[in-house]
C-alpha positions, 0 to 999 in steps of 0.5 A, spaced: 477 321 354 478 325 347 477 321 341 480 325 335 480 323 328 486 326 324 484 329 317 490 331 313 490 334 306 492 340 301 485 343 302 486 347 296 481 350 297 477 346 302 470 345 300 463 343 303 465 335 303 471 337 307 466 339 312 461 334 312 464 328 311 469 328 316 463 330 321 459 324 319 465 320 320 466 323 327 459 322 329 459 314 326 465 313 329 463 316 336 469 321 336 469 327 339 473 332 334 476 332 327 483 335 327 485 338 320 492 338 318 494 342 312 500 339 308 506 343 307 507 339 301 504 332 299 509 327 297 504 324 292 502 331 289 507 334 283 504 341 284 505 346 289 499 348 293 497 355 294 501 359 299 499 356 306 497 362 309 491 362 304 490 355 305 489 356 313 485 362 312 480 358 307 480 352 312 479 357 318 473 360 314 470 353 312 470 351 319 468 357 323 461 354 325 464 347 327 466 347 334 467 340 333 473 341 329 480 344 330 486 346 325 494 344 326 499 347 323 504 342 325 506 340 318 506 347 315 510 350 321 515 344 319 515 345 312 518 341 306 514 334 304 509 332 309 509 325 312 503 323 315 507 318 320 511 324 322 505 328 324 502 322 328 508 320 332 509 328 333 501 328 335 500 321 339 502 323 346 497 329 346 491 325 345 487 319 348 485 316 342 488 318 335 485 315 328 487 317 321 481 319 317 482 318 309 479 318 303 478 312 299 482 315 293 488 316 298 486 309 301 487 306 294 494 308 294 496 308 301 501 302 300 506 308 297 505 312 303 512 313 307 511 308 313 504 306 311 504 299 316 506 304 322 500 308 320 495 303 320 498 300 327 498 307 330 492 310 328 488 305 325 485 309 318 478 310 317 476 311 310 471 316 307 467 313 301 467 318 295 462 318 289 464 313 284 468 309 287 468 302 287 473 300 292 470 294 297 474 294 304 471 293 311 475 300 313 470 304 308 465 307 313 457 306 312 456 314 311 453 318 305 459 319 300 459 327 297 462 329 291 467 334 291 474 335 289 479 341 290 482 340 283 475 340 279 473 347 284 480 350 281 479 348 274 472 351 274 475 358 277 480 358 272 474 357 266 469 362 270 465 356 271 460 355 277 463 352 283 460 356 289 455 351 291 461 346 292 464 351 298 463 355 304 460 362 302 465 365 306 471 361 302 468 363 295 469 371 298 476 370 300 478 366 293 475 372 289 478 377 294 485 374 293 484 372 286 486 365 287 486 360 282 485 364 276 
């Protein structure tokens, strides 16, 4: 039986915490793999993400040495606004057990998600801690939080400030080669 954590996001760009925290969650929960699902467009974000081909390429580089991770382009292929419940319902029959993995920042606004009650009943969310969060909830995993936010990384690149320690070296090279976030 394959137990899979579903981890969605913009991954714009993917950073070290996008790799390390889901792996720790997978190990803590005794799951077999993490399925990364880049969103085409998040309904709760006003900004348009970097093109899908760049985000998928960077995520592929970030996960290159992670045999426990896979990438699904289901939301990218569908286009439009990405609703997590649609993805869960589409993937549900492919996996023995599917559980949603979200960050505490997303959990704090989870009641704004489309059909959030159905998400809870179908994919029992597990919550990854984030440094600085004071939220107390029994769903928050007892794993080490890691700092990191894609927004901060993009801002640091625009300001020519340091960011390389926050992302995989191959992702940093890719960003520089393609002039992303300038």
